[in-house]
FIDOVEX-845535 format. One record per residue (C-alpha): residue in three letters; residue number from 1; x, y, z. Coordinates in Angstrom, 2 decimals. Last residue first. Example, Ala and Ser with C-alpha at 12.3 -4.5 7.8 and 13.67 -1.06 7.14 Angstrom:
2
SITE     r     k         x         y         z
SITE   SER     2     13.67     -1.06      7.14
SITE   ALA     1     12.30     -4.50      7.80
//
This chain:
83
SITE     r     k         x         y         z
SITE   ASP    83     60.18     36.25    248.34
SITE   SER    82     61.93     35.35    251.83
SITE   ALA    81     63.07     32.14    250.41
SITE   SER    80     64.06     33.80    247.27
SITE   ARG    79     66.54     35.79    248.80
SITE   GLN    78     67.63     33.44    251.63
SITE   ARG    77     68.97     31.38    249.47
SITE   GLN    76     69.93     33.76    246.96
SITE   LYS    75     72.78     35.36    250.45
SITE   LYS    74     73.56     31.56    250.69
SITE   ASN    73     74.80     31.00    246.91
SITE   GLY    72     78.24     32.83    248.06
SITE   LEU    71     77.97     34.32    251.62
SITE   VAL    70     81.57     35.64    252.15
SITE   LEU    69     81.82     35.92    248.98
SITE   ALA    68     78.85     37.31    248.27
SITE   VAL    67     78.95     39.92    251.19
SITE   PRO    66     82.09     40.76    250.40
SITE   ASP    65     81.60     42.15    246.91
SITE   ILE    64     85.07     41.81    244.94
SITE   GLY    63     86.36     44.45    243.08
SITE   LEU    62     90.27     43.10    243.86
SITE   VAL    61     92.12     45.61    245.72
SITE   THR    60     88.27     45.73    247.20
SITE   CYS    59     87.95     42.82    247.97
SITE   VAL    58     91.31     42.34    249.92
SITE   SER    57     90.54     45.75    252.04
SITE   LEU    56     87.58     44.39    253.43
SITE   GLY    55     89.09     40.61    254.47
SITE   ILE    54     91.70     42.54    255.90
SITE   ARG    53     90.41     45.25    257.22
SITE   MET    52     87.59     42.95    258.69
SITE   SER    51     89.79     40.46    260.19
SITE   ALA    50     90.16     36.94    258.37
SITE   ASN    49     87.78     34.43    259.99
SITE   ARG    48     85.53     34.61    256.71
SITE   ILE    47     88.93     34.44    254.51
SITE   ASP    46     89.45     31.01    255.71
SITE   ARG    45     93.38     30.82    256.08
SITE   GLU    44     95.24     27.32    254.41
SITE   GLY    43     92.70     27.94    251.11
SITE   TYR    42     95.77     28.77    249.12
SITE   GLU    41     93.98     32.38    248.15
SITE   LEU    40     93.35     32.93    252.06
SITE   ARG    39     97.23     31.87    252.38
SITE   GLN    38     98.52     33.62    249.62
SITE   TYR    37     97.38     36.41    251.38
SITE   ALA    36     99.43     36.37    254.53
SITE   LYS    35    102.52     35.40    252.75
SITE   ILE    34    102.34     38.40    250.78
SITE   GLN    33    101.99     40.40    254.17
SITE   ILE    32     99.33     43.28    254.36
SITE   GLY    31     97.86     46.89    253.09
SITE   ALA    30     95.87     45.72    250.62
SITE   LYS    29     97.38     47.45    247.61
SITE   THR    28    100.40     45.42    248.59
SITE   ALA    27     99.10     42.01    249.08
SITE   VAL    26     97.36     42.38    245.49
SITE   GLU    25    100.61     43.11    243.84
SITE   GLN    24    102.43     40.49    245.75
SITE   GLN    23     99.70     37.99    244.47
SITE   THR    22    100.17     39.13    241.25
SITE   TYR    21     97.31     41.61    239.96
SITE   GLY    20     95.94     40.91    235.81
SITE   LYS    19     92.61     41.89    236.52
SITE   GLU    18     91.31     38.66    235.67
SITE   LEU    17     93.83     36.65    237.69
SITE   ARG    16     93.40     38.61    240.66
SITE   ALA    15     89.55     37.72    240.21
SITE   ASN    14     89.91     34.08    239.91
SITE   ARG    13     92.73     33.72    242.76
SITE   LEU    12     89.79     35.19    245.24
SITE   MET    11     86.89     33.65    244.03
SITE   ARG    10     88.81     30.56    244.24
SITE   ALA     9     89.86     31.21    247.80
SITE   GLU     8     86.13     31.74    248.82
SITE   ARG     7     84.87     28.58    246.93
SITE   THR     6     87.50     26.48    249.01
SITE   ALA     5     90.78     25.46    246.74
SITE   ASN     4     92.49     23.31    249.52
SITE   THR     3     96.07     24.46    247.98
SITE   LYS     2     99.07     22.58    248.51
SITE   MET     1    102.35     24.95    247.33
//
């Protein structure tokens, strides 16, 4: 499958592999279709545009901070700028 490996997509894939989950396991635990999860992991769909339920469910399953996933380094830059 073709991949548009965005930072967010790489974070999802890396977290999944670290946990030893298959894509099917993540999808099942998150309560979504496997194709929906694959689109997120392959960068075909931006998780920032997914519903809050899907985004939070996937983050919970993978143990990812949703704010870090969505904002990434931008969050850290804003924190530094306000110091």
